[in-house]
Every structure is written in structure tokens, then in C-alpha cells.
C-alpha positions in Angstrom: 106.7 104.4 105.0 104.4 108.0 104.2 107.3 109.7 102.8 104.4 112.6 101.7 103.0 112.8 105.2 104.4 115.7 107.1 105.7 116.3 110.3 102.7 118.1 112.3 104.2 118.8 116.0 106.2 121.9 116.9 109.0 122.9 116.4 108.9 121.6 112.8 105.7 123.2 111.6 103.7 126.2 111.5 100.4 125.9 113.9 98.2 123.1 112.5 94.8 123.2 111.1 91.9 120.4 111.3 92.6 119.8 107.5 96.4 119.2 108.0 95.8 116.4 110.3 92.9 115.0 107.8 95.5 115.3 104.9 97.7 113.0 107.0 95.0 110.9 108.1 94.3 110.4 104.4 97.7 109.5 102.9 98.1 107.0 105.5 95.0 105.4 104.9 95.7 105.6 101.1 99.1 104.5 101.7 98.4 101.1 104.1 95.3 100.2 102.1 96.7 100.5 98.6 94.0 102.3 97.3 94.0 106.2 96.6 90.1 106.3 96.5 88.4 102.9 97.6 85.6 101.0 95.5 81.9 102.1 96.7 81.9 99.2 98.7 84.9 100.1 101.1 84.3 103.8 100.7 82.1 103.8 104.2 85.1 101.7 105.8 88.0 104.1 104.2 86.2 107.0 105.3 85.9 106.0 109.1 89.3 104.8 109.2 90.4 108.5 108.2 88.3 109.2 110.7 89.5 107.9 113.4 93.1 108.6 112.5 92.7 111.8 112.1 91.1 111.9 115.6 93.5 110.1 117.3 96.4 112.1 115.6 94.5 115.3 116.8 94.4 114.2 120.9 98.1 112.7 120.2 99.2 116.4 119.2 97.5 118.2 121.6 98.9 116.2 124.6 102.3 116.2 123.4 104.8 118.1 125.4 107.8 119.9 123.6 110.4 121.7 125.7 108.7 121.1 129.2 105.6 123.0 127.8 102.3 121.8 126.4 102.3 121.4 122.6 101.0 124.3 120.8 100.2 122.2 117.3 96.4 122.4 117.8 95.8 125.6 118.4 94.7 126.2 114.9 91.4 124.8 113.7 
């Protein structure tokens, strides 16, 4: 689906920053909405979706367990 979104969990990546998480959320929202940039009347909904997805992604990464230990993907940021 979103081919340009990279994997954000170890061992597939370096420590992930908030910018990495937000970029992935932005790519996802762009893909599912069909808009690279929303019109002014959709901007608030678009940005809210990006923030909610980024928050959910950060929570997911912080709670994943990798190889019997807690994920360290969210050390940076």
C-alpha cells in the first residue's frame, strides 16, 4: 500500500525519531486520502489524522517486544 513508508522497528532500522514517525503518518494519510496536500477546507482534518496516526504509531513502537525484549525503536526523539 504505502511503499515509501519504511519499517520503523528494530532490527530493521536505526533508532527512530519523532520526525520519522510523523513522515510515515503523513505518507499514510496522503495515500489513503488521495491528496498530496489538502485544500484549505480539509487541512484541519488532514493534519488531525496525521497527528493521531503518528501518536498511535509511537505508542505501537514503544510497546512492541522484539526478540524477547522491549523495542528500543523509540529511544531517540
